[in-house]
mmCIF file of the C-alpha atoms, coordinates in Angstrom:
data_MODEL
# 
_entry.id   MODEL 
# 
loop_
_atom_site.group_PDB 
_atom_site.id 
_atom_site.type_symbol 
_atom_site.label_atom_id 
_atom_site.label_alt_id 
_atom_site.label_comp_id 
_atom_site.label_asym_id 
_atom_site.label_entity_id 
_atom_site.label_seq_id 
_atom_site.pdbx_PDB_ins_code 
_atom_site.Cartn_x 
_atom_site.Cartn_y 
_atom_site.Cartn_z 
_atom_site.occupancy 
_atom_site.B_iso_or_equiv 
_atom_site.pdbx_formal_charge 
_atom_site.auth_seq_id 
_atom_site.auth_comp_id 
_atom_site.auth_asym_id 
_atom_site.auth_atom_id 
_atom_site.pdbx_PDB_model_num 
ATOM 1   C CA . UNK A 1 1   ? 0.000   0.000  0.000  1.00 0.00 ? 1   UNK A CA 1 
ATOM 2   C CA . UNK A 1 2   ? 1.300   3.456  -0.962 1.00 0.00 ? 2   UNK A CA 1 
ATOM 3   C CA . UNK A 1 3   ? 0.850   6.328  1.442  1.00 0.00 ? 3   UNK A CA 1 
ATOM 4   C CA . UNK A 1 4   ? 0.704   9.788  -0.032 1.00 0.00 ? 4   UNK A CA 1 
ATOM 5   C CA . UNK A 1 5   ? 1.654   12.900 1.836  1.00 0.00 ? 5   UNK A CA 1 
ATOM 6   C CA . UNK A 1 6   ? -1.154  15.361 2.420  1.00 0.00 ? 6   UNK A CA 1 
ATOM 7   C CA . UNK A 1 7   ? -0.697  18.738 0.782  1.00 0.00 ? 7   UNK A CA 1 
ATOM 8   C CA . UNK A 1 8   ? -0.185  21.602 3.200  1.00 0.00 ? 8   UNK A CA 1 
ATOM 9   C CA . UNK A 1 9   ? -2.874  24.246 2.686  1.00 0.00 ? 9   UNK A CA 1 
ATOM 10  C CA . UNK A 1 10  ? -1.754  26.620 5.447  1.00 0.00 ? 10  UNK A CA 1 
ATOM 11  C CA . UNK A 1 11  ? 1.332   28.659 5.867  1.00 0.00 ? 11  UNK A CA 1 
ATOM 12  C CA . UNK A 1 12  ? 4.215   27.850 8.170  1.00 0.00 ? 12  UNK A CA 1 
ATOM 13  C CA . UNK A 1 13  ? 2.895   29.742 11.204 1.00 0.00 ? 13  UNK A CA 1 
ATOM 14  C CA . UNK A 1 14  ? -0.794  29.033 10.497 1.00 0.00 ? 14  UNK A CA 1 
ATOM 15  C CA . UNK A 1 15  ? -1.675  32.708 10.319 1.00 0.00 ? 15  UNK A CA 1 
ATOM 16  C CA . UNK A 1 16  ? -4.507  33.713 8.028  1.00 0.00 ? 16  UNK A CA 1 
ATOM 17  C CA . UNK A 1 17  ? -3.987  36.486 5.524  1.00 0.00 ? 17  UNK A CA 1 
ATOM 18  C CA . UNK A 1 18  ? -6.595  39.244 5.627  1.00 0.00 ? 18  UNK A CA 1 
ATOM 19  C CA . UNK A 1 19  ? -7.712  41.516 2.823  1.00 0.00 ? 19  UNK A CA 1 
ATOM 20  C CA . UNK A 1 20  ? -9.622  44.689 3.575  1.00 0.00 ? 20  UNK A CA 1 
ATOM 21  C CA . UNK A 1 21  ? -11.138 46.584 0.633  1.00 0.00 ? 21  UNK A CA 1 
ATOM 22  C CA . UNK A 1 22  ? -10.125 49.923 2.134  1.00 0.00 ? 22  UNK A CA 1 
ATOM 23  C CA . UNK A 1 23  ? -6.706  49.172 3.642  1.00 0.00 ? 23  UNK A CA 1 
ATOM 24  C CA . UNK A 1 24  ? -5.385  46.296 1.509  1.00 0.00 ? 24  UNK A CA 1 
ATOM 25  C CA . UNK A 1 25  ? -3.719  43.016 2.443  1.00 0.00 ? 25  UNK A CA 1 
ATOM 26  C CA . UNK A 1 26  ? -2.325  41.975 5.814  1.00 0.00 ? 26  UNK A CA 1 
ATOM 27  C CA . UNK A 1 27  ? -0.151  38.933 6.578  1.00 0.00 ? 27  UNK A CA 1 
ATOM 28  C CA . UNK A 1 28  ? -2.177  37.943 9.632  1.00 0.00 ? 28  UNK A CA 1 
ATOM 29  C CA . UNK A 1 29  ? -5.223  38.767 11.743 1.00 0.00 ? 29  UNK A CA 1 
ATOM 30  C CA . UNK A 1 30  ? -2.853  40.021 14.426 1.00 0.00 ? 30  UNK A CA 1 
ATOM 31  C CA . UNK A 1 31  ? -1.205  42.473 12.000 1.00 0.00 ? 31  UNK A CA 1 
ATOM 32  C CA . UNK A 1 32  ? -4.643  43.647 10.852 1.00 0.00 ? 32  UNK A CA 1 
ATOM 33  C CA . UNK A 1 33  ? -5.862  44.120 14.442 1.00 0.00 ? 33  UNK A CA 1 
ATOM 34  C CA . UNK A 1 34  ? -2.656  45.992 15.325 1.00 0.00 ? 34  UNK A CA 1 
ATOM 35  C CA . UNK A 1 35  ? -3.256  48.275 12.348 1.00 0.00 ? 35  UNK A CA 1 
ATOM 36  C CA . UNK A 1 36  ? -6.830  48.960 13.465 1.00 0.00 ? 36  UNK A CA 1 
ATOM 37  C CA . UNK A 1 37  ? -5.533  49.775 16.967 1.00 0.00 ? 37  UNK A CA 1 
ATOM 38  C CA . UNK A 1 38  ? -2.905  52.173 15.578 1.00 0.00 ? 38  UNK A CA 1 
ATOM 39  C CA . UNK A 1 39  ? -5.447  53.709 13.210 1.00 0.00 ? 39  UNK A CA 1 
ATOM 40  C CA . UNK A 1 40  ? -7.727  54.406 16.190 1.00 0.00 ? 40  UNK A CA 1 
ATOM 41  C CA . UNK A 1 41  ? -4.793  56.040 18.015 1.00 0.00 ? 41  UNK A CA 1 
ATOM 42  C CA . UNK A 1 42  ? -4.148  58.221 14.967 1.00 0.00 ? 42  UNK A CA 1 
ATOM 43  C CA . UNK A 1 43  ? -7.799  59.229 14.681 1.00 0.00 ? 43  UNK A CA 1 
ATOM 44  C CA . UNK A 1 44  ? -7.694  60.109 18.376 1.00 0.00 ? 44  UNK A CA 1 
ATOM 45  C CA . UNK A 1 45  ? -4.610  62.300 17.843 1.00 0.00 ? 45  UNK A CA 1 
ATOM 46  C CA . UNK A 1 46  ? -2.256  60.148 19.909 1.00 0.00 ? 46  UNK A CA 1 
ATOM 47  C CA . UNK A 1 47  ? -0.027  59.298 16.934 1.00 0.00 ? 47  UNK A CA 1 
ATOM 48  C CA . UNK A 1 48  ? 0.464   60.679 13.408 1.00 0.00 ? 48  UNK A CA 1 
ATOM 49  C CA . UNK A 1 49  ? 1.886   59.737 10.003 1.00 0.00 ? 49  UNK A CA 1 
ATOM 50  C CA . UNK A 1 50  ? 0.910   56.045 10.246 1.00 0.00 ? 50  UNK A CA 1 
ATOM 51  C CA . UNK A 1 51  ? 2.389   54.035 7.351  1.00 0.00 ? 51  UNK A CA 1 
ATOM 52  C CA . UNK A 1 52  ? 2.405   50.334 6.503  1.00 0.00 ? 52  UNK A CA 1 
ATOM 53  C CA . UNK A 1 53  ? 5.102   48.058 5.057  1.00 0.00 ? 53  UNK A CA 1 
ATOM 54  C CA . UNK A 1 54  ? 7.948   50.552 5.097  1.00 0.00 ? 54  UNK A CA 1 
ATOM 55  C CA . UNK A 1 55  ? 11.310  49.432 3.664  1.00 0.00 ? 55  UNK A CA 1 
ATOM 56  C CA . UNK A 1 56  ? 14.439  50.480 5.562  1.00 0.00 ? 56  UNK A CA 1 
ATOM 57  C CA . UNK A 1 57  ? 17.916  50.102 4.064  1.00 0.00 ? 57  UNK A CA 1 
ATOM 58  C CA . UNK A 1 58  ? 20.275  48.152 6.345  1.00 0.00 ? 58  UNK A CA 1 
ATOM 59  C CA . UNK A 1 59  ? 23.216  48.524 3.936  1.00 0.00 ? 59  UNK A CA 1 
ATOM 60  C CA . UNK A 1 60  ? 23.167  52.179 2.828  1.00 0.00 ? 60  UNK A CA 1 
ATOM 61  C CA . UNK A 1 61  ? 26.859  52.188 1.865  1.00 0.00 ? 61  UNK A CA 1 
ATOM 62  C CA . UNK A 1 62  ? 26.608  49.121 -0.404 1.00 0.00 ? 62  UNK A CA 1 
ATOM 63  C CA . UNK A 1 63  ? 24.826  50.077 -3.622 1.00 0.00 ? 63  UNK A CA 1 
ATOM 64  C CA . UNK A 1 64  ? 25.115  46.627 -5.220 1.00 0.00 ? 64  UNK A CA 1 
ATOM 65  C CA . UNK A 1 65  ? 23.961  44.350 -2.404 1.00 0.00 ? 65  UNK A CA 1 
ATOM 66  C CA . UNK A 1 66  ? 21.008  45.804 -0.513 1.00 0.00 ? 66  UNK A CA 1 
ATOM 67  C CA . UNK A 1 67  ? 19.621  44.259 2.653  1.00 0.00 ? 67  UNK A CA 1 
ATOM 68  C CA . UNK A 1 68  ? 16.384  45.770 3.824  1.00 0.00 ? 68  UNK A CA 1 
ATOM 69  C CA . UNK A 1 69  ? 14.111  45.549 6.801  1.00 0.00 ? 69  UNK A CA 1 
ATOM 70  C CA . UNK A 1 70  ? 10.384  45.789 6.085  1.00 0.00 ? 70  UNK A CA 1 
ATOM 71  C CA . UNK A 1 71  ? 8.610   47.355 9.062  1.00 0.00 ? 71  UNK A CA 1 
ATOM 72  C CA . UNK A 1 72  ? 4.942   46.483 9.485  1.00 0.00 ? 72  UNK A CA 1 
ATOM 73  C CA . UNK A 1 73  ? 4.255   50.055 10.627 1.00 0.00 ? 73  UNK A CA 1 
ATOM 74  C CA . UNK A 1 74  ? 5.923   53.397 11.189 1.00 0.00 ? 74  UNK A CA 1 
ATOM 75  C CA . UNK A 1 75  ? 4.378   56.409 12.889 1.00 0.00 ? 75  UNK A CA 1 
ATOM 76  C CA . UNK A 1 76  ? 5.232   59.391 15.058 1.00 0.00 ? 76  UNK A CA 1 
ATOM 77  C CA . UNK A 1 77  ? 4.188   59.689 18.690 1.00 0.00 ? 77  UNK A CA 1 
ATOM 78  C CA . UNK A 1 78  ? 2.994   62.865 20.428 1.00 0.00 ? 78  UNK A CA 1 
ATOM 79  C CA . UNK A 1 79  ? 6.608   63.954 21.011 1.00 0.00 ? 79  UNK A CA 1 
ATOM 80  C CA . UNK A 1 80  ? 7.249   63.592 17.241 1.00 0.00 ? 80  UNK A CA 1 
ATOM 81  C CA . UNK A 1 81  ? 9.569   60.616 17.789 1.00 0.00 ? 81  UNK A CA 1 
ATOM 82  C CA . UNK A 1 82  ? 9.639   58.079 14.953 1.00 0.00 ? 82  UNK A CA 1 
ATOM 83  C CA . UNK A 1 83  ? 8.296   54.676 15.994 1.00 0.00 ? 83  UNK A CA 1 
ATOM 84  C CA . UNK A 1 84  ? 9.066   51.565 13.974 1.00 0.00 ? 84  UNK A CA 1 
ATOM 85  C CA . UNK A 1 85  ? 6.626   48.825 14.919 1.00 0.00 ? 85  UNK A CA 1 
ATOM 86  C CA . UNK A 1 86  ? 5.992   45.187 14.104 1.00 0.00 ? 86  UNK A CA 1 
ATOM 87  C CA . UNK A 1 87  ? 3.069   42.925 14.894 1.00 0.00 ? 87  UNK A CA 1 
ATOM 88  C CA . UNK A 1 88  ? 4.696   39.696 16.026 1.00 0.00 ? 88  UNK A CA 1 
ATOM 89  C CA . UNK A 1 89  ? 3.484   36.199 16.597 1.00 0.00 ? 89  UNK A CA 1 
ATOM 90  C CA . UNK A 1 90  ? 6.696   34.195 16.481 1.00 0.00 ? 90  UNK A CA 1 
ATOM 91  C CA . UNK A 1 91  ? 9.935   36.153 15.958 1.00 0.00 ? 91  UNK A CA 1 
ATOM 92  C CA . UNK A 1 92  ? 12.120  34.204 13.523 1.00 0.00 ? 92  UNK A CA 1 
ATOM 93  C CA . UNK A 1 93  ? 15.906  34.098 13.692 1.00 0.00 ? 93  UNK A CA 1 
ATOM 94  C CA . UNK A 1 94  ? 16.152  36.227 10.531 1.00 0.00 ? 94  UNK A CA 1 
ATOM 95  C CA . UNK A 1 95  ? 13.786  38.804 12.041 1.00 0.00 ? 95  UNK A CA 1 
ATOM 96  C CA . UNK A 1 96  ? 15.805  39.013 15.286 1.00 0.00 ? 96  UNK A CA 1 
ATOM 97  C CA . UNK A 1 97  ? 19.058  39.490 13.354 1.00 0.00 ? 97  UNK A CA 1 
ATOM 98  C CA . UNK A 1 98  ? 17.581  42.273 11.190 1.00 0.00 ? 98  UNK A CA 1 
ATOM 99  C CA . UNK A 1 99  ? 15.994  43.935 14.235 1.00 0.00 ? 99  UNK A CA 1 
ATOM 100 C CA . UNK A 1 100 ? 19.342  44.081 16.044 1.00 0.00 ? 100 UNK A CA 1 
ATOM 101 C CA . UNK A 1 101 ? 21.048  45.281 12.870 1.00 0.00 ? 101 UNK A CA 1 
ATOM 102 C CA . UNK A 1 102 ? 18.472  48.068 12.552 1.00 0.00 ? 102 UNK A CA 1 
ATOM 103 C CA . UNK A 1 103 ? 18.800  49.077 16.216 1.00 0.00 ? 103 UNK A CA 1 
ATOM 104 C CA . UNK A 1 104 ? 22.611  49.122 16.018 1.00 0.00 ? 104 UNK A CA 1 
ATOM 105 C CA . UNK A 1 105 ? 22.819  50.890 12.639 1.00 0.00 ? 105 UNK A CA 1 
ATOM 106 C CA . UNK A 1 106 ? 20.427  53.793 13.162 1.00 0.00 ? 106 UNK A CA 1 
ATOM 107 C CA . UNK A 1 107 ? 19.552  56.341 15.846 1.00 0.00 ? 107 UNK A CA 1 
ATOM 108 C CA . UNK A 1 108 ? 16.643  58.595 16.686 1.00 0.00 ? 108 UNK A CA 1 
ATOM 109 C CA . UNK A 1 109 ? 13.706  56.197 16.830 1.00 0.00 ? 109 UNK A CA 1 
ATOM 110 C CA . UNK A 1 110 ? 11.957  53.746 19.131 1.00 0.00 ? 110 UNK A CA 1 
ATOM 111 C CA . UNK A 1 111 ? 11.193  50.180 18.140 1.00 0.00 ? 111 UNK A CA 1 
ATOM 112 C CA . UNK A 1 112 ? 8.029   48.448 19.361 1.00 0.00 ? 112 UNK A CA 1 
ATOM 113 C CA . UNK A 1 113 ? 6.893   44.844 18.952 1.00 0.00 ? 113 UNK A CA 1 
ATOM 114 C CA . UNK A 1 114 ? 3.171   44.255 19.360 1.00 0.00 ? 114 UNK A CA 1 
ATOM 115 C CA . UNK A 1 115 ? 2.433   40.725 20.530 1.00 0.00 ? 115 UNK A CA 1 
ATOM 116 C CA . UNK A 1 116 ? -1.102  39.481 21.129 1.00 0.00 ? 116 UNK A CA 1 
ATOM 117 C CA . UNK A 1 117 ? -0.829  39.826 24.906 1.00 0.00 ? 117 UNK A CA 1 
ATOM 118 C CA . UNK A 1 118 ? 2.024   42.268 25.488 1.00 0.00 ? 118 UNK A CA 1 
ATOM 119 C CA . UNK A 1 119 ? 4.292   44.926 23.992 1.00 0.00 ? 119 UNK A CA 1 
ATOM 120 C CA . UNK A 1 120 ? 8.113   45.019 23.941 1.00 0.00 ? 120 UNK A CA 1 
ATOM 121 C CA . UNK A 1 121 ? 10.026  48.250 23.403 1.00 0.00 ? 121 UNK A CA 1 
ATOM 122 C CA . UNK A 1 122 ? 13.625  48.734 22.309 1.00 0.00 ? 122 UNK A CA 1 
ATOM 123 C CA . UNK A 1 123 ? 15.801  51.833 22.054 1.00 0.00 ? 123 UNK A CA 1 
ATOM 124 C CA . UNK A 1 124 ? 17.962  52.462 18.995 1.00 0.00 ? 124 UNK A CA 1 
ATOM 125 C CA . UNK A 1 125 ? 21.656  52.761 19.807 1.00 0.00 ? 125 UNK A CA 1 
ATOM 126 C CA . UNK A 1 126 ? 22.976  53.437 16.289 1.00 0.00 ? 126 UNK A CA 1 
ATOM 127 C CA . UNK A 1 127 ? 24.994  56.361 15.067 1.00 0.00 ? 127 UNK A CA 1 
ATOM 128 C CA . UNK A 1 128 ? 23.314  57.620 11.882 1.00 0.00 ? 128 UNK A CA 1 
ATOM 129 C CA . UNK A 1 129 ? 19.929  58.748 10.648 1.00 0.00 ? 129 UNK A CA 1 
ATOM 130 C CA . UNK A 1 130 ? 17.563  56.181 9.183  1.00 0.00 ? 130 UNK A CA 1 
ATOM 131 C CA . UNK A 1 131 ? 17.444  55.560 5.422  1.00 0.00 ? 131 UNK A CA 1 
ATOM 132 C CA . UNK A 1 132 ? 14.066  54.651 3.936  1.00 0.00 ? 132 UNK A CA 1 
ATOM 133 C CA . UNK A 1 133 ? 13.866  52.951 0.561  1.00 0.00 ? 133 UNK A CA 1 
ATOM 134 C CA . UNK A 1 134 ? 11.401  53.821 -2.171 1.00 0.00 ? 134 UNK A CA 1 
ATOM 135 C CA . UNK A 1 135 ? 8.838   51.092 -2.586 1.00 0.00 ? 135 UNK A CA 1 
# 
């Protein structure tokens, strides 16, 4: 008797992609809910300049081999400080490496991870201003 492997019809972390007609596609329900939370904060005046899927150059001095970090969200708080934020379920090894690279490369921003039940904040300790990539 031959056993056949079942096809996998879910992604690696079992998150469900969401598509909203107004705001577009999201990689997970958690990312979508985080966006709705941040959007409510912006409408309330607590934050401003909310953006999604922002590319940040981790190798600004290497024009041929670019490594980039894609932030789920960026926004400015009431003190006009740039916040780079990610909605996280399971932080992968690649994500943790790029997060530390970002924090060590650039200065002048705060980094926030939104988990389902808690929030983690990091301070940037870099030495130069952030470089955003055109999308």
